[in-house]
A tleap script that builds the chain and sets N, CA, C and O, in Angstrom:
source leaprc.protein.ff14SB
mol = sequence {
  NMET LEU ASP THR ASP GLN ASP THR ALA ARG
  GLY ARG SER ILE PRO GLU VAL VAL ARG ASN
  ALA PRO LEU ARG GLU PHE ILE ILE ARG SER
  LEU LYS ALA ARG GLU THR THR GLU ASP ASP
  LEU GLU ILE ARG ILE GLY GLU HIE VAL VAL
  HIE VAL GLN ALA HIE GLY VAL ARG LEU GLU
  GLY GLY VAL ASN THR PRO ARG ARG ALA LEU
  VAL VAL LEU ASN ASP VAL THR ARG ILE HIE
  ARG LEU GLU ASN VAL ARG GLN ASP PHE VAL
  ALA ASN VAL SER HIE GLU LEU LYS THR PRO
  VAL THR SER ILE LEU GLY PHE VAL GLU THR
  CYS ALA ALA GLU ARG TRP ARG THR ALA LYS
  THR PRO SER VAL SER SER ARG SER CSER
}
set mol.1.N position { 0.816 -1.193 0.000 }
set mol.1.CA position { 0.000 0.000 0.000 }
set mol.1.C position { 0.864 1.263 0.000 }
set mol.1.O position { 0.482 2.269 -0.598 }
set mol.2.N position { 1.998 1.224 0.649 }
set mol.2.CA position { 2.849 2.414 0.743 }
set mol.2.C position { 3.906 2.459 -0.348 }
set mol.2.O position { 4.709 3.392 -0.391 }
set mol.3.N position { 3.918 1.489 -1.211 }
set mol.3.CA position { 4.830 1.454 -2.352 }
set mol.3.C position { 6.302 1.447 -1.921 }
set mol.3.O position { 7.134 2.133 -2.516 }
set mol.4.N position { 6.608 0.671 -0.888 }
set mol.4.CA position { 7.984 0.488 -0.440 }
set mol.4.C position { 8.097 -0.874 0.230 }
set mol.4.O position { 7.092 -1.477 0.608 }
set mol.5.N position { 9.315 -1.347 0.371 }
set mol.5.CA position { 9.497 -2.623 1.049 }
set mol.5.C position { 10.387 -2.428 2.276 }
set mol.5.O position { 11.028 -1.389 2.436 }
set mol.6.N position { 10.414 -3.430 3.126 }
set mol.6.CA position { 11.108 -3.351 4.406 }
set mol.6.C position { 12.617 -3.111 4.232 }
set mol.6.O position { 13.207 -2.326 4.974 }
set mol.7.N position { 13.230 -3.773 3.269 }
set mol.7.CA position { 14.666 -3.612 3.062 }
set mol.7.C position { 15.016 -2.192 2.626 }
set mol.7.O position { 16.030 -1.641 3.054 }
set mol.8.N position { 14.188 -1.608 1.786 }
set mol.8.CA position { 14.434 -0.242 1.328 }
set mol.8.C position { 14.224 0.754 2.453 }
set mol.8.O position { 14.933 1.758 2.523 }
set mol.9.N position { 13.266 0.502 3.335 }
set mol.9.CA position { 12.919 1.434 4.404 }
set mol.9.C position { 13.873 1.367 5.591 }
set mol.9.O position { 14.036 2.360 6.300 }
set mol.10.N position { 14.496 0.235 5.819 }
set mol.10.CA position { 15.334 0.038 7.012 }
set mol.10.C position { 16.467 1.067 7.072 }
set mol.10.O position { 17.220 1.239 6.114 }
set mol.11.N position { 16.569 1.742 8.214 }
set mol.11.CA position { 17.653 2.689 8.456 }
set mol.11.C position { 17.422 4.072 7.859 }
set mol.11.O position { 18.272 4.951 8.004 }
set mol.12.N position { 16.305 4.279 7.199 }
set mol.12.CA position { 16.024 5.584 6.587 }
set mol.12.C position { 15.034 6.359 7.445 }
set mol.12.O position { 14.305 5.776 8.249 }
set mol.13.N position { 15.014 7.669 7.270 }
set mol.13.CA position { 14.105 8.507 8.049 }
set mol.13.C position { 12.677 8.398 7.505 }
set mol.13.O position { 12.466 7.952 6.377 }
set mol.14.N position { 11.711 8.805 8.312 }
set mol.14.CA position { 10.302 8.738 7.916 }
set mol.14.C position { 10.035 9.537 6.640 }
set mol.14.O position { 9.390 9.015 5.731 }
set mol.15.N position { 10.512 10.798 6.536 }
set mol.15.CA position { 10.253 11.545 5.302 }
set mol.15.C position { 10.835 10.895 4.046 }
set mol.15.O position { 10.308 11.097 2.952 }
set mol.16.N position { 11.912 10.119 4.184 }
set mol.16.CA position { 12.502 9.439 3.031 }
set mol.16.C position { 11.636 8.272 2.565 }
set mol.16.O position { 11.606 7.951 1.377 }
set mol.17.N position { 10.936 7.643 3.501 }
set mol.17.CA position { 10.181 6.435 3.192 }
set mol.17.C position { 8.712 6.748 2.892 }
set mol.17.O position { 8.142 6.206 1.946 }
set mol.18.N position { 8.103 7.619 3.695 }
set mol.18.CA position { 6.667 7.900 3.574 }
set mol.18.C position { 6.490 9.208 2.816 }
set mol.18.O position { 6.864 10.273 3.307 }
set mol.19.N position { 5.929 9.125 1.639 }
set mol.19.CA position { 5.748 10.299 0.779 }
set mol.19.C position { 4.453 11.054 1.085 }
set mol.19.O position { 4.374 12.256 0.829 }
set mol.20.N position { 3.444 10.378 1.623 }
set mol.20.CA position { 2.155 10.993 1.914 }
set mol.20.C position { 2.271 11.856 3.172 }
set mol.20.O position { 2.544 11.345 4.258 }
set mol.21.N position { 2.060 13.175 3.019 }
set mol.21.CA position { 2.247 14.115 4.129 }
set mol.21.C position { 1.337 13.823 5.328 }
set mol.21.O position { 1.836 13.786 6.453 }
set mol.22.N position { 0.017 13.613 5.143 }
set mol.22.CA position { -0.813 13.324 6.321 }
set mol.22.C position { -0.396 12.050 7.057 }
set mol.22.O position { -0.452 12.004 8.286 }
set mol.23.N position { 0.016 11.025 6.326 }
set mol.23.CA position { 0.474 9.792 6.973 }
set mol.23.C position { 1.783 10.030 7.707 }
set mol.23.O position { 1.969 9.548 8.824 }
set mol.24.N position { 2.683 10.768 7.086 }
set mol.24.CA position { 3.966 11.093 7.721 }
set mol.24.C position { 3.718 11.858 9.029 }
set mol.24.O position { 4.330 11.554 10.053 }
set mol.25.N position { 2.823 12.847 8.991 }
set mol.25.CA position { 2.505 13.623 10.200 }
set mol.25.C position { 1.874 12.741 11.267 }
set mol.25.O position { 2.144 12.914 12.456 }
set mol.26.N position { 1.030 11.791 10.848 }
set mol.26.CA position { 0.411 10.870 11.806 }
set mol.26.C position { 1.471 10.012 12.494 }
set mol.26.O position { 1.415 9.812 13.708 }
set mol.27.N position { 2.433 9.508 11.729 }
set mol.27.CA position { 3.499 8.675 12.311 }
set mol.27.C position { 4.311 9.495 13.314 }
set mol.27.O position { 4.641 9.009 14.396 }
set mol.28.N position { 4.625 10.719 12.957 }
set mol.28.CA position { 5.402 11.581 13.868 }
set mol.28.C position { 4.605 11.865 15.136 }
set mol.28.O position { 5.165 11.860 16.232 }
set mol.29.N position { 3.293 12.114 14.998 }
set mol.29.CA position { 2.446 12.317 16.192 }
set mol.29.C position { 2.439 11.073 17.062 }
set mol.29.O position { 2.488 11.170 18.288 }
set mol.30.N position { 2.377 9.894 16.430 }
set mol.30.CA position { 2.374 8.635 17.182 }
set mol.30.C position { 3.682 8.454 17.951 }
set mol.30.O position { 3.684 7.949 19.074 }
set mol.31.N position { 4.786 8.865 17.345 }
set mol.31.CA position { 6.084 8.758 18.017 }
set mol.31.C position { 6.169 9.693 19.230 }
set mol.31.O position { 6.831 9.371 20.217 }
set mol.32.N position { 5.508 10.834 19.158 }
set mol.32.CA position { 5.575 11.825 20.237 }
set mol.32.C position { 4.538 11.595 21.334 }
set mol.32.O position { 4.767 11.955 22.489 }
set mol.33.N position { 3.404 11.000 20.981 }
set mol.33.CA position { 2.286 10.865 21.925 }
set mol.33.C position { 2.561 9.798 22.973 }
set mol.33.O position { 3.250 8.810 22.716 }
set mol.34.N position { 2.016 10.017 24.139 }
set mol.34.CA position { 2.130 9.030 25.214 }
set mol.34.C position { 0.968 8.043 25.177 }
set mol.34.O position { 1.015 6.995 25.822 }
set mol.35.N position { -0.078 8.381 24.419 }
set mol.35.CA position { -1.257 7.526 24.316 }
set mol.35.C position { -1.474 7.136 22.858 }
set mol.35.O position { -0.820 7.662 21.957 }
set mol.36.N position { -2.391 6.218 22.641 }
set mol.36.CA position { -2.734 5.773 21.293 }
set mol.36.C position { -3.289 6.942 20.484 }
set mol.36.O position { -4.078 7.738 20.994 }
set mol.37.N position { -2.877 7.041 19.235 }
set mol.37.CA position { -3.408 8.073 18.346 }
set mol.37.C position { -4.242 7.400 17.265 }
set mol.37.O position { -3.939 6.293 16.821 }
set mol.38.N position { -5.298 8.092 16.853 }
set mol.38.CA position { -6.177 7.577 15.810 }
set mol.38.C position { -6.553 8.717 14.883 }
set mol.38.O position { -6.663 9.867 15.309 }
set mol.39.N position { -6.749 8.394 13.616 }
set mol.39.CA position { -7.147 9.412 12.643 }
set mol.39.C position { -7.663 8.723 11.381 }
set mol.39.O position { -7.339 7.566 11.113 }
set mol.40.N position { -8.463 9.448 10.617 }
set mol.40.CA position { -8.897 8.995 9.302 }
set mol.40.C position { -8.071 9.754 8.272 }
set mol.40.O position { -8.011 10.984 8.301 }
set mol.41.N position { -7.438 9.024 7.366 }
set mol.41.CA position { -6.541 9.643 6.397 }
set mol.41.C position { -6.921 9.253 4.977 }
set mol.41.O position { -7.535 8.212 4.743 }
set mol.42.N position { -6.544 10.106 4.040 }
set mol.42.CA position { -6.653 9.790 2.614 }
set mol.42.C position { -5.242 9.645 2.076 }
set mol.42.O position { -4.425 10.557 2.198 }
set mol.43.N position { -4.963 8.508 1.485 }
set mol.43.CA position { -3.646 8.252 0.923 }
set mol.43.C position { -3.800 8.125 -0.584 }
set mol.43.O position { -4.587 7.312 -1.068 }
set mol.44.N position { -3.056 8.920 -1.316 }
set mol.44.CA position { -3.092 8.857 -2.779 }
set mol.44.C position { -2.026 7.871 -3.240 }
set mol.44.O position { -0.840 8.021 -2.946 }
set mol.45.N position { -2.488 6.850 -3.977 }
set mol.45.CA position { -1.589 5.851 -4.547 }
set mol.45.C position { -1.796 5.891 -6.052 }
set mol.45.O position { -2.773 5.352 -6.571 }
set mol.46.N position { -0.876 6.529 -6.738 }
set mol.46.CA position { -1.043 6.729 -8.178 }
set mol.46.C position { -2.244 7.625 -8.422 }
set mol.46.O position { -2.289 8.758 -7.943 }
set mol.47.N position { -3.218 7.119 -9.168 }
set mol.47.CA position { -4.426 7.884 -9.458 }
set mol.47.C position { -5.552 7.588 -8.475 }
set mol.47.O position { -6.599 8.234 -8.516 }
set mol.48.N position { -5.342 6.616 -7.593 }
set mol.48.CA position { -6.387 6.190 -6.664 }
set mol.48.C position { -6.218 6.858 -5.307 }
set mol.48.O position { -5.103 7.139 -4.868 }
set mol.49.N position { -7.355 7.108 -4.648 }
set mol.49.CA position { -7.356 7.615 -3.283 }
set mol.49.C position { -7.851 6.492 -2.391 }
set mol.49.O position { -8.916 5.921 -2.628 }
set mol.50.N position { -7.072 6.177 -1.362 }
set mol.50.CA position { -7.425 5.131 -0.414 }
set mol.50.C position { -7.746 5.802 0.907 }
set mol.50.O position { -6.965 6.610 1.408 }
set mol.51.N position { -8.903 5.464 1.473 }
set mol.51.CA position { -9.300 5.984 2.781 }
set mol.51.C position { -8.889 4.958 3.831 }
set mol.51.O position { -9.231 3.781 3.720 }
set mol.52.N position { -8.163 5.398 4.839 }
set mol.52.CA position { -7.694 4.486 5.879 }
set mol.52.C position { -8.009 5.042 7.258 }
set mol.52.O position { -8.031 6.254 7.474 }
set mol.53.N position { -8.251 4.126 8.181 }
set mol.53.CA position { -8.296 4.456 9.596 }
set mol.53.C position { -6.909 4.111 10.120 }
set mol.53.O position { -6.449 2.977 9.987 }
set mol.54.N position { -6.252 5.090 10.711 }
set mol.54.CA position { -4.893 4.879 11.210 }
set mol.54.C position { -4.914 4.821 12.732 }
set mol.54.O position { -5.561 5.635 13.390 }
set mol.55.N position { -4.200 3.849 13.275 }
set mol.55.CA position { -4.061 3.685 14.725 }
set mol.55.C position { -2.566 3.580 15.002 }
set mol.55.O position { -1.875 2.756 14.404 }
set mol.56.N position { -2.076 4.404 15.896 }
set mol.56.CA position { -0.649 4.382 16.194 }
set mol.56.C position { -0.378 4.420 17.680 }
set mol.56.O position { -1.115 5.047 18.442 }
set mol.57.N position { 0.685 3.745 18.089 }
set mol.57.CA position { 1.099 3.761 19.491 }
set mol.57.C position { 2.627 3.757 19.540 }
set mol.57.O position { 3.289 3.027 18.802 }
set mol.58.N position { 3.159 4.576 20.412 }
set mol.58.CA position { 4.610 4.625 20.587 }
set mol.58.C position { 5.053 3.398 21.375 }
set mol.58.O position { 4.412 3.016 22.354 }
set mol.59.N position { 6.148 2.786 20.944 }
set mol.59.CA position { 6.692 1.622 21.629 }
set mol.59.C position { 7.828 2.076 22.532 }
set mol.59.O position { 8.753 2.764 22.100 }
set mol.60.N position { 7.738 1.683 23.774 }
set mol.60.CA position { 8.779 2.063 24.740 }
set mol.60.C position { 9.997 1.170 24.540 }
set mol.60.O position { 9.874 -0.019 24.248 }
set mol.61.N position { 11.148 1.753 24.698 }
set mol.61.CA position { 12.386 0.999 24.546 }
set mol.61.C position { 13.395 1.459 25.583 }
set mol.61.O position { 13.086 2.273 26.454 }
set mol.62.N position { 14.588 0.934 25.480 }
set mol.62.CA position { 15.656 1.301 26.396 }
set mol.62.C position { 16.237 2.666 26.067 }
set mol.62.O position { 15.787 3.348 25.146 }
set mol.63.N position { 17.250 3.051 26.840 }
set mol.63.CA position { 17.877 4.361 26.682 }
set mol.63.C position { 18.520 4.498 25.302 }
set mol.63.O position { 18.385 5.542 24.664 }
set mol.64.N position { 19.194 3.494 24.847 }
set mol.64.CA position { 19.892 3.555 23.563 }
set mol.64.C position { 19.049 3.074 22.385 }
set mol.64.O position { 19.544 2.978 21.262 }
set mol.65.N position { 17.791 2.774 22.638 }
set mol.65.CA position { 16.905 2.287 21.581 }
set mol.65.C position { 16.287 3.485 20.854 }
set mol.65.O position { 15.800 4.408 21.506 }
set mol.66.N position { 16.296 3.489 19.523 }
set mol.66.CA position { 15.653 4.591 18.798 }
set mol.66.C position { 14.135 4.579 19.010 }
set mol.66.O position { 13.540 3.542 19.303 }
set mol.67.N position { 13.536 5.745 18.855 }
set mol.67.CA position { 12.078 5.829 19.002 }
set mol.67.C position { 11.410 4.954 17.955 }
set mol.67.O position { 11.817 4.928 16.794 }
set mol.68.N position { 10.371 4.231 18.387 }
set mol.68.CA position { 9.639 3.352 17.495 }
set mol.68.C position { 8.152 3.524 17.735 }
set mol.68.O position { 7.728 3.927 18.818 }
set mol.69.N position { 7.367 3.217 16.718 }
set mol.69.CA position { 5.915 3.250 16.840 }
set mol.69.C position { 5.334 2.113 16.031 }
set mol.69.O position { 5.886 1.710 15.007 }
set mol.70.N position { 4.224 1.607 16.499 }
set mol.70.CA position { 3.468 0.622 15.754 }
set mol.70.C position { 2.280 1.355 15.147 }
set mol.70.O position { 1.479 1.955 15.864 }
set mol.71.N position { 2.170 1.305 13.826 }
set mol.71.CA position { 1.073 1.978 13.123 }
set mol.71.C position { 0.309 0.917 12.329 }
set mol.71.O position { 0.889 0.160 11.550 }
set mol.72.N position { -1.013 0.884 12.550 }
set mol.72.CA position { -1.885 -0.052 11.845 }
set mol.72.C position { -2.820 0.771 10.967 }
set mol.72.O position { -3.470 1.706 11.435 }
set mol.73.N position { -2.878 0.408 9.690 }
set mol.73.CA position { -3.748 1.092 8.736 }
set mol.73.C position { -4.841 0.129 8.282 }
set mol.73.O position { -4.551 -0.955 7.776 }
set mol.74.N position { -6.091 0.528 8.465 }
set mol.74.CA position { -7.234 -0.265 8.003 }
set mol.74.C position { -7.825 0.430 6.783 }
set mol.74.O position { -8.237 1.587 6.861 }
set mol.75.N position { -7.867 -0.276 5.659 }
set mol.75.CA position { -8.423 0.278 4.429 }
set mol.75.C position { -9.953 0.294 4.537 }
set mol.75.O position { -10.589 -0.758 4.594 }
set mol.76.N position { -10.531 1.489 4.565 }
set mol.76.CA position { -11.987 1.647 4.661 }
set mol.76.C position { -12.548 2.318 3.408 }
set mol.76.O position { -13.618 2.926 3.450 }
set mol.77.N position { -11.824 2.205 2.297 }
set mol.77.CA position { -12.245 2.831 1.046 }
set mol.77.C position { -13.612 2.316 0.608 }
set mol.77.O position { -14.477 3.102 0.222 }
set mol.78.N position { -13.805 1.027 0.666 }
set mol.78.CA position { -15.074 0.439 0.244 }
set mol.78.C position { -16.218 0.922 1.123 }
set mol.78.O position { -17.296 1.240 0.621 }
set mol.79.N position { -15.994 0.978 2.419 }
set mol.79.CA position { -17.023 1.466 3.347 }
set mol.79.C position { -17.334 2.929 3.047 }
set mol.79.O position { -18.494 3.340 3.082 }
set mol.80.N position { -16.313 3.704 2.756 }
set mol.80.CA position { -16.487 5.120 2.425 }
set mol.80.C position { -17.341 5.269 1.161 }
set mol.80.O position { -18.240 6.109 1.111 }
set mol.81.N position { -17.056 4.453 0.146 }
set mol.81.CA position { -17.846 4.493 -1.097 }
set mol.81.C position { -19.291 4.099 -0.842 }
set mol.81.O position { -20.208 4.737 -1.360 }
set mol.82.N position { -19.503 3.059 -0.053 }
set mol.82.CA position { -20.863 2.615 0.263 }
set mol.82.C position { -21.633 3.701 1.023 }
set mol.82.O position { -22.829 3.886 0.796 }
set mol.83.N position { -20.967 4.402 1.903 }
set mol.83.CA position { -21.609 5.501 2.631 }
set mol.83.C position { -22.027 6.605 1.668 }
set mol.83.O position { -23.107 7.177 1.820 }
set mol.84.N position { -21.197 6.910 0.686 }
set mol.84.CA position { -21.552 7.910 -0.326 }
set mol.84.C position { -22.744 7.453 -1.155 }
set mol.84.O position { -23.630 8.253 -1.454 }
set mol.85.N position { -22.780 6.172 -1.531 }
set mol.85.CA position { -23.911 5.624 -2.290 }
set mol.85.C position { -25.185 5.727 -1.457 }
set mol.85.O position { -26.239 6.098 -1.973 }
set mol.86.N position { -25.091 5.401 -0.180 }
set mol.86.CA position { -26.261 5.480 0.712 }
set mol.86.C position { -26.772 6.915 0.796 }
set mol.86.O position { -27.978 7.145 0.705 }
set mol.87.N position { -25.871 7.882 0.968 }
set mol.87.CA position { -26.276 9.284 1.052 }
set mol.87.C position { -26.939 9.738 -0.244 }
set mol.87.O position { -27.952 10.437 -0.206 }
set mol.88.N position { -26.380 9.350 -1.394 }
set mol.88.CA position { -26.979 9.706 -2.679 }
set mol.88.C position { -28.367 9.082 -2.831 }
set mol.88.O position { -29.296 9.723 -3.322 }
set mol.89.N position { -28.495 7.826 -2.406 }
set mol.89.CA position { -29.776 7.132 -2.499 }
set mol.89.C position { -30.834 7.842 -1.654 }
set mol.89.O position { -31.948 8.077 -2.122 }
set mol.90.N position { -30.495 8.179 -0.432 }
set mol.90.CA position { -31.443 8.863 0.457 }
set mol.90.C position { -31.842 10.212 -0.130 }
set mol.90.O position { -33.015 10.583 -0.077 }
set mol.91.N position { -30.892 10.945 -0.684 }
set mol.91.CA position { -31.201 12.247 -1.294 }
set mol.91.C position { -32.133 12.066 -2.490 }
set mol.91.O position { -33.087 12.827 -2.649 }
set mol.92.N position { -31.865 11.066 -3.334 }
set mol.92.CA position { -32.712 10.820 -4.504 }
set mol.92.C position { -34.119 10.384 -4.112 }
set mol.92.O position { -35.095 10.869 -4.683 }
set mol.93.N position { -34.235 9.479 -3.151 }
set mol.93.CA position { -35.546 9.015 -2.698 }
set mol.93.C position { -36.318 10.176 -2.090 }
set mol.93.O position { -37.509 10.343 -2.352 }
set mol.94.N position { -35.642 10.972 -1.284 }
set mol.94.CA position { -36.289 12.131 -0.672 }
set mol.94.C position { -36.836 13.066 -1.734 }
set mol.94.O position { -37.963 13.548 -1.616 }
set mol.95.N position { -36.050 13.328 -2.770 }
set mol.95.CA position { -36.496 14.205 -3.861 }
set mol.95.C position { -37.680 13.595 -4.598 }
set mol.95.O position { -38.657 14.286 -4.890 }
set mol.96.N position { -37.595 12.295 -4.901 }
set mol.96.CA position { -38.664 11.628 -5.638 }
set mol.96.C position { -39.960 11.588 -4.837 }
set mol.96.O position { -41.043 11.640 -5.421 }
set mol.97.N position { -39.872 11.498 -3.525 }
set mol.97.CA position { -41.080 11.499 -2.699 }
set mol.97.C position { -41.668 12.901 -2.553 }
set mol.97.O position { -42.887 13.062 -2.485 }
set mol.98.N position { -40.810 13.906 -2.507 }
set mol.98.CA position { -41.295 15.276 -2.332 }
set mol.98.C position { -42.098 15.747 -3.540 }
set mol.98.O position { -43.066 16.488 -3.371 }
set mol.99.N position { -41.731 15.345 -4.733 }
set mol.99.CA position { -42.413 15.802 -5.945 }
set mol.99.C position { -43.884 15.402 -5.953 }
set mol.99.O position { -44.728 16.283 -6.115 }
set mol.100.N position { -44.251 14.112 -5.786 }
set mol.100.CA position { -45.684 13.788 -5.770 }
set mol.100.C position { -46.399 14.336 -4.543 }
set mol.100.O position { -47.569 14.708 -4.630 }
set mol.101.N position { -45.731 14.392 -3.423 }
set mol.101.CA position { -46.360 14.931 -2.215 }
set mol.101.C position { -46.702 16.401 -2.428 }
set mol.101.O position { -47.766 16.852 -2.004 }
set mol.102.N position { -45.828 17.149 -3.073 }
set mol.102.CA position { -46.093 18.559 -3.366 }
set mol.102.C position { -47.300 18.689 -4.285 }
set mol.102.O position { -48.147 19.558 -4.075 }
set mol.103.N position { -47.387 17.836 -5.299 }
set mol.103.CA position { -48.542 17.862 -6.215 }
set mol.103.C position { -49.828 17.539 -5.464 }
set mol.103.O position { -50.840 18.212 -5.658 }
set mol.104.N position { -49.804 16.538 -4.626 }
set mol.104.CA position { -50.991 16.146 -3.861 }
set mol.104.C position { -51.410 17.273 -2.926 }
set mol.104.O position { -52.596 17.589 -2.826 }
set mol.105.N position { -50.444 17.880 -2.242 }
set mol.105.CA position { -50.768 18.998 -1.342 }
set mol.105.C position { -51.397 20.156 -2.113 }
set mol.105.O position { -52.355 20.765 -1.637 }
set mol.106.N position { -50.873 20.466 -3.293 }
set mol.106.CA position { -51.453 21.526 -4.115 }
set mol.106.C position { -52.883 21.201 -4.508 }
set mol.106.O position { -53.745 22.080 -4.478 }
set mol.107.N position { -53.153 19.954 -4.876 }
set mol.107.CA position { -54.501 19.535 -5.239 }
set mol.107.C position { -55.445 19.642 -4.046 }
set mol.107.O position { -56.564 20.139 -4.179 }
set mol.108.N position { -54.996 19.177 -2.880 }
set mol.108.CA position { -55.818 19.233 -1.663 }
set mol.108.C position { -56.113 20.685 -1.301 }
set mol.108.O position { -57.246 21.014 -0.951 }
set mol.109.N position { -55.112 21.552 -1.380 }
set mol.109.CA position { -55.333 22.970 -1.068 }
set mol.109.C position { -56.334 23.589 -2.045 }
set mol.109.O position { -57.186 24.378 -1.636 }
set mol.110.N position { -56.240 23.244 -3.320 }
set mol.110.CA position { -57.178 23.752 -4.320 }
set mol.110.C position { -58.594 23.270 -4.013 }
set mol.110.O position { -59.542 24.054 -4.064 }
set mol.111.N position { -58.738 21.989 -3.696 }
set mol.111.CA position { -60.056 21.441 -3.360 }
set mol.111.C position { -60.624 22.101 -2.105 }
set mol.111.O position { -61.811 22.424 -2.053 }
set mol.112.N position { -59.779 22.298 -1.099 }
set mol.112.CA position { -60.229 22.921 0.148 }
set mol.112.C position { -60.642 24.370 -0.101 }
set mol.112.O position { -61.640 24.830 0.453 }
set mol.113.N position { -59.893 25.085 -0.919 }
set mol.113.CA position { -60.239 26.475 -1.220 }
set mol.113.C position { -61.538 26.531 -2.008 }
set mol.113.O position { -62.371 27.405 -1.765 }
set mol.114.N position { -61.722 25.617 -2.941 }
set mol.114.CA position { -62.952 25.567 -3.738 }
set mol.114.C position { -64.139 25.249 -2.847 }
set mol.114.O position { -65.204 25.849 -2.995 }
set mol.115.N position { -63.972 24.325 -1.938 }
set mol.115.CA position { -65.058 23.957 -1.013 }
set mol.115.C position { -65.402 25.121 -0.111 }
set mol.115.O position { -66.579 25.381 0.139 }
set mol.116.N position { -64.399 25.827 0.382 }
set mol.116.CA position { -64.629 26.983 1.249 }
set mol.116.C position { -65.361 28.067 0.474 }
set mol.116.O position { -66.291 28.682 0.997 }
set mol.117.N position { -64.946 28.314 -0.791 }
set mol.117.CA position { -65.585 29.334 -1.619 }
set mol.117.C position { -67.034 28.938 -1.911 }
set mol.117.O position { -67.919 29.793 -1.900 }
set mol.118.N position { -67.281 27.667 -2.167 }
set mol.118.CA position { -68.626 27.178 -2.448 }
set mol.118.C position { -69.508 27.294 -1.208 }
set mol.118.O position { -70.690 27.621 -1.320 }
set mol.119.N position { -68.961 27.035 -0.053 }
set mol.119.CA position { -69.727 27.110 1.191 }
set mol.119.C position { -70.116 28.555 1.509 }
set mol.119.O position { -71.178 28.770 2.093 }
set mol.120.N position { -69.320 29.534 1.157 }
set mol.120.CA position { -69.608 30.936 1.438 }
set mol.120.C position { -70.585 31.529 0.427 }
set mol.120.O position { -71.251 32.516 0.739 }
set mol.121.N position { -70.692 30.950 -0.793 }
set mol.121.CA position { -71.587 31.458 -1.826 }
set mol.121.C position { -72.988 30.909 -1.571 }
set mol.121.O position { -73.168 29.696 -1.456 }
set mol.122.N position { -73.980 31.796 -1.480 }
set mol.122.CA position { -75.352 31.285 -1.245 }
set mol.122.C position { -75.816 30.464 -2.439 }
set mol.122.O position { -75.519 30.786 -3.589 }
set mol.123.N position { -76.539 29.413 -2.147 }
set mol.123.CA position { -77.043 28.545 -3.220 }
set mol.123.C position { -78.225 29.205 -3.914 }
set mol.123.O position { -78.819 30.137 -3.371 }
set mol.124.N position { -78.568 28.740 -5.089 }
set mol.124.CA position { -79.653 29.271 -5.905 }
set mol.124.C position { -80.985 29.103 -5.166 }
set mol.124.O position { -81.815 30.012 -5.188 }
set mol.125.N position { -81.200 27.976 -4.523 }
set mol.125.CA position { -82.468 27.716 -3.836 }
set mol.125.C position { -82.667 28.643 -2.652 }
set mol.125.O position { -83.807 28.992 -2.347 }
set mol.126.N position { -81.597 29.060 -1.967 }
set mol.126.CA position { -81.770 29.941 -0.826 }
set mol.126.C position { -82.029 31.373 -1.245 }
set mol.126.O position { -82.568 32.133 -0.441 }
set mol.127.N position { -81.680 31.793 -2.456 }
set mol.127.CA position { -81.930 33.132 -2.953 }
set mol.127.C position { -83.390 33.326 -3.343 }
set mol.127.O position { -83.930 34.421 -3.186 }
set mol.128.N position { -84.015 32.310 -3.832 }
set mol.128.CA position { -85.366 32.445 -4.327 }
set mol.128.C position { -86.406 32.501 -3.197 }
set mol.128.O position { -87.556 32.858 -3.451 }
set mol.129.N position { -86.049 32.175 -2.019 }
set mol.129.CA position { -87.023 32.188 -0.946 }
set mol.129.C position { -87.317 33.546 -0.435 }
set mol.129.O position { -88.128 33.701 0.478 }
savepdb mol mol.pdb
quit
């Protein structure tokens, strides 16, 4: 996913290995934090955008041990796409339901206004008396 392998990354700094700025910043935050860090990130891989949930924790070591962190990335791109489809579906259904409901309400209002107008107008039989 990160377009690198372990042998190439070994002994190199984070900016040399991780090209994605938000991921690089997340790793650095994980190294500095005393508690678990979590974030939702977008990683661009070529022309594709991958949505990931990132979880990071700093690993404690000895005095001469370099700072280390364990970072777990969960690919949630598919879930993100499904959520967008769901939102679009709800918006479309809402629009499709509003159109006939608006027409029905207009018809009911017209009928009610006509009935009210008819009720206020004296009938022919009551005028002749």
